[in-house]
C-alpha positions as CSV (number, residue, x, y, z in Angstrom):
1,X,-21.9,8.9,24.8
2,X,-20.5,5.5,23.6
3,X,-16.9,5.1,24.7
4,X,-14.2,2.9,23.0
5,X,-11.4,2.4,26.0
6,X,-10.9,-1.4,25.8
7,X,-9.4,-3.3,22.4
8,X,-12.4,-5.7,22.3
9,X,-14.3,-2.1,21.5
10,X,-12.0,-0.6,19.8
11,X,-10.8,-3.3,17.3
12,X,-14.8,-3.8,16.7
13,X,-14.8,-0.2,16.1
14,X,-12.4,-0.5,13.3
15,X,-13.8,-3.7,12.1
16,X,-16.9,-1.3,11.6
17,X,-15.3,1.3,10.1
18,X,-13.7,-0.8,7.3
19,X,-16.3,-3.1,6.3
20,X,-18.7,0.0,6.0
21,X,-15.8,2.3,3.4
22,X,-15.7,-1.6,1.7
23,X,-19.4,-1.1,1.1
24,X,-20.1,2.2,0.2
25,X,-16.9,1.6,-1.9
26,X,-18.5,-0.7,-4.1
27,X,-22.3,0.1,-3.8
28,X,-24.1,-0.5,-6.7
29,X,-21.7,-1.7,-8.6
30,X,-22.2,-4.3,-11.0
31,X,-18.3,-5.9,-11.0
32,X,-17.8,-5.0,-7.1
33,X,-14.4,-5.4,-5.7
34,X,-13.1,-6.5,-9.3
35,X,-12.8,-2.4,-10.1
36,X,-9.6,-2.8,-7.8
37,X,-8.4,-4.7,-10.3
38,X,-8.8,-2.6,-13.7
39,X,-5.9,0.2,-12.6
40,X,-3.3,-2.3,-12.4
41,X,-4.6,-4.7,-15.9
42,X,-4.8,-1.8,-17.8
43,X,-0.8,-0.7,-16.5
44,X,0.1,-4.4,-16.7
45,X,-0.9,-4.8,-20.8
46,X,0.7,-1.5,-21.4
47,X,3.8,-2.9,-20.2
48,X,3.1,-6.2,-22.0
49,X,2.9,-4.7,-25.1
50,X,5.4,-2.2,-24.7
51,X,8.0,-2.7,-22.2
52,X,8.2,-6.8,-22.8
53,X,9.9,-5.9,-26.0
54,X,12.0,-3.4,-24.8
55,X,13.3,-5.7,-22.2
56,X,13.4,-8.6,-24.2
57,X,16.0,-10.4,-21.3
58,X,12.8,-10.8,-18.9
59,X,11.1,-14.1,-19.1
60,X,7.9,-14.6,-17.9
61,X,7.7,-10.4,-17.8
62,X,3.5,-10.5,-17.4
63,X,4.7,-12.0,-14.0
64,X,7.5,-9.9,-13.1
65,X,5.7,-6.7,-13.7
66,X,2.7,-7.8,-11.9
67,X,4.6,-9.2,-8.9
68,X,5.1,-5.3,-8.5
69,X,1.9,-3.7,-9.4
70,X,0.2,-5.5,-6.8
71,X,2.1,-3.7,-4.2
72,X,2.1,-0.1,-6.1
73,X,-1.7,-0.8,-6.4
74,X,-1.8,-1.0,-2.9
75,X,0.0,1.5,-1.9
76,X,-1.1,4.4,-4.0
77,X,-4.9,3.7,-3.3
78,X,-4.3,2.9,0.6
79,X,-1.7,5.9,1.1
80,X,-4.4,8.2,-0.4
81,X,-7.6,7.0,1.6
82,X,-5.5,7.3,4.8
83,X,-4.2,10.8,3.9
84,X,-7.9,11.8,3.6
85,X,-9.7,9.6,6.4
86,X,-9.6,12.2,9.2
87,X,-10.6,15.5,6.9
88,X,-13.0,13.5,5.6
89,X,-14.7,11.9,8.8
90,X,-14.2,15.4,10.3
91,X,-18.4,16.0,10.8
92,X,-17.9,12.6,12.8
93,X,-14.9,13.7,14.8
94,X,-17.2,16.6,15.6
95,X,-20.4,15.2,17.1
96,X,-19.1,11.8,18.5
97,X,-16.8,11.1,21.0
98,X,-14.7,8.6,18.7
99,X,-10.4,8.1,18.6
100,X,-9.6,10.0,15.7
101,X,-6.7,6.9,14.9
102,X,-9.9,5.0,14.1
103,X,-9.9,6.7,11.2
104,X,-6.9,6.3,9.3
105,X,-6.7,2.6,11.1
106,X,-10.6,1.7,9.3
107,X,-9.2,3.1,6.3
108,X,-5.8,0.8,6.1
109,X,-7.6,-1.9,7.0
110,X,-10.1,-1.1,4.4
111,X,-7.4,-1.5,1.7
112,X,-6.1,-4.6,3.2
113,X,-9.6,-6.5,2.8
114,X,-9.7,-5.0,-0.9
115,X,-6.2,-6.1,-1.9
116,X,-7.5,-9.9,-0.4
117,X,-10.5,-10.1,-2.3
118,X,-8.2,-8.9,-5.4
119,X,-5.5,-11.5,-5.2
120,X,-8.3,-14.5,-5.9
121,X,-8.2,-13.3,-9.5
122,X,-4.5,-12.0,-9.6
123,X,-3.3,-15.4,-8.4
124,X,-5.2,-17.1,-11.1
125,X,-3.4,-14.8,-13.5
126,X,0.0,-15.3,-11.8
127,X,-0.4,-19.3,-12.0
128,X,-1.1,-18.5,-16.0
129,X,1.8,-16.5,-16.3
130,X,4.0,-19.2,-14.9
131,X,4.0,-18.5,-11.0
132,X,5.6,-21.6,-9.4
133,X,4.1,-22.0,-5.9
134,X,6.7,-23.1,-3.2
135,X,6.9,-23.3,0.7
136,X,8.8,-19.8,0.0
137,X,5.5,-18.6,-1.4
138,X,4.4,-18.5,2.2
139,X,6.5,-15.2,3.4
140,X,4.5,-13.5,1.1
141,X,2.0,-12.9,4.3
142,X,4.5,-11.7,6.7
143,X,6.4,-9.1,3.7
144,X,3.1,-8.1,3.1
145,X,2.7,-7.0,6.9
146,X,5.5,-5.1,7.0
147,X,4.9,-3.7,3.5
148,X,1.2,-2.6,5.0
149,X,3.0,-0.9,7.9
150,X,5.6,0.9,5.9
151,X,2.0,2.4,4.3
152,X,0.5,3.3,7.4
153,X,3.4,4.6,8.5
154,X,4.2,7.2,5.9
155,X,0.5,7.3,5.4
156,X,-0.3,8.6,8.7
157,X,2.3,11.4,8.8
158,X,1.1,12.7,5.9
159,X,-2.4,12.3,7.1
160,X,-1.5,14.2,10.1
161,X,0.2,17.3,8.7
162,X,-2.8,17.2,5.9
163,X,-5.3,18.6,8.6
164,X,-3.2,21.5,8.6
165,X,-1.8,22.1,5.5
166,X,-4.5,20.7,3.0
167,X,-2.0,21.4,0.2
168,X,0.0,17.7,1.7
169,X,-3.0,15.8,-0.4
170,X,-2.6,17.3,-3.6
171,X,1.0,17.2,-3.5
172,X,1.2,13.8,-3.0
173,X,-1.3,13.1,-5.4
174,X,0.7,14.9,-8.4
175,X,3.9,12.5,-6.7
176,X,2.4,9.4,-7.2
177,X,4.1,9.6,-10.9
178,X,7.7,10.3,-9.8
179,X,7.5,7.5,-7.0
180,X,6.2,5.2,-9.3
181,X,8.5,5.1,-12.7
182,X,11.4,5.7,-9.8
183,X,10.3,1.6,-8.6
184,X,11.5,-1.0,-10.1
185,X,8.2,-2.4,-11.4
186,X,8.1,-2.6,-15.2
187,X,12.3,-2.4,-15.9
188,X,14.9,-4.1,-14.0
189,X,18.0,-2.3,-12.1
190,X,20.0,-3.3,-14.7
191,X,18.7,-0.5,-17.0
192,X,20.2,1.6,-14.4
193,X,24.0,2.7,-14.6
194,X,26.0,2.0,-12.0
195,X,26.8,5.4,-11.1
196,X,23.1,6.2,-9.7
197,X,21.6,2.6,-8.8
198,X,22.4,3.9,-4.9
199,X,19.3,6.8,-5.4
200,X,17.1,4.3,-6.5
201,X,18.2,1.8,-3.3
202,X,17.1,5.0,-1.1
203,X,13.3,4.2,-2.2
204,X,11.8,1.8,0.3
205,X,9.4,0.8,-2.5
206,X,12.6,-0.8,-4.3
207,X,13.3,-3.2,-1.3
208,X,9.8,-4.2,-0.8
209,X,8.9,-5.1,-4.5
210,X,12.8,-6.6,-4.7
211,X,11.6,-9.0,-1.6
212,X,9.1,-9.6,-2.8
213,X,10.0,-10.8,-6.6
214,X,12.1,-13.3,-5.0
215,X,10.0,-15.2,-3.8
216,X,6.9,-15.2,-6.1
217,X,9.2,-14.3,-9.1
218,X,12.4,-16.2,-8.5
219,X,11.7,-18.5,-6.1
220,X,14.4,-17.3,-3.7
221,X,14.4,-17.3,-0.3
222,X,15.4,-13.6,0.8
223,X,18.7,-12.9,2.4
224,X,18.2,-12.0,6.0
225,X,19.8,-8.2,5.5
226,X,17.1,-7.7,3.4
227,X,14.1,-9.1,5.9
228,X,16.3,-6.7,8.4
229,X,16.1,-3.8,5.5
230,X,12.4,-4.1,5.0
231,X,11.5,-4.7,9.0
232,X,13.3,-1.4,10.0
233,X,11.6,0.4,7.0
234,X,8.4,-0.9,8.5
235,X,8.7,0.0,11.8
236,X,10.6,3.3,11.7
237,X,7.7,5.3,9.9
238,X,5.1,3.4,11.8
239,X,6.7,4.5,14.8
240,X,7.5,8.0,13.9
241,X,3.6,8.2,12.2
242,X,2.0,7.7,16.0
243,X,4.4,9.9,17.6
244,X,3.0,12.4,15.0
245,X,0.0,11.7,15.0
246,X,-0.6,12.3,19.1
247,X,1.2,15.2,18.9
248,X,-0.5,17.0,16.2
249,X,-4.1,15.4,16.9
250,X,-5.2,17.8,20.6
251,X,-5.1,20.8,17.4
252,X,-7.4,18.7,14.2
253,X,-11.0,19.7,15.5
254,X,-9.7,23.4,15.6
255,X,-8.5,22.7,12.2
256,X,-12.2,21.7,10.5
């Protein structure tokens, strides 16, 4: 039986599973990965024709909305895939000695691959909508890394619980629209009354979208406090996710 007790072998397994996931997702599709753009583009068209009139004070509104939609699309698709990963591969886990954590990790890597593929046409659109490239744009990569860690941490917690309580996946899917509209994707925080603004700041997506807009929309270097905030938001869920997953993993097989 094949063992994956060294990092190179384990990482090779992750890559193999992630590429397989991406290939299966777009198999027999004429547009391929371009389908990953359809959902955010539909939202962008709706936002541009509806919200751009509601918020005339937002300069370059399509660019403003698109900077939020990129993170949202990655968060929503990645979280669902990670949550489903262990359940969807329960048959493999029963018959082959594969580290269970490999499937959530592979789902996360597959989502990152799809994101980087879609960034090519998205970057062209953002340039058309007024994106200005500067050296601060390079900060996108570390911010994306921290956002991916946050997303994976939250998703790993839900994935672990979903093995025991299948309602988790259904509840998360139902709860997604509420998270979307409570995040400043289509609107600015100026429309939120000051006394309720603290509630929005409890939403971690608020901080990630805000710092992303600082570099891509406003062309500004985020403050140290903003970086510390997203670092904490990435590290805490990630550590907690791995801890909960390892604690609950031993009982996964009996739940399949």
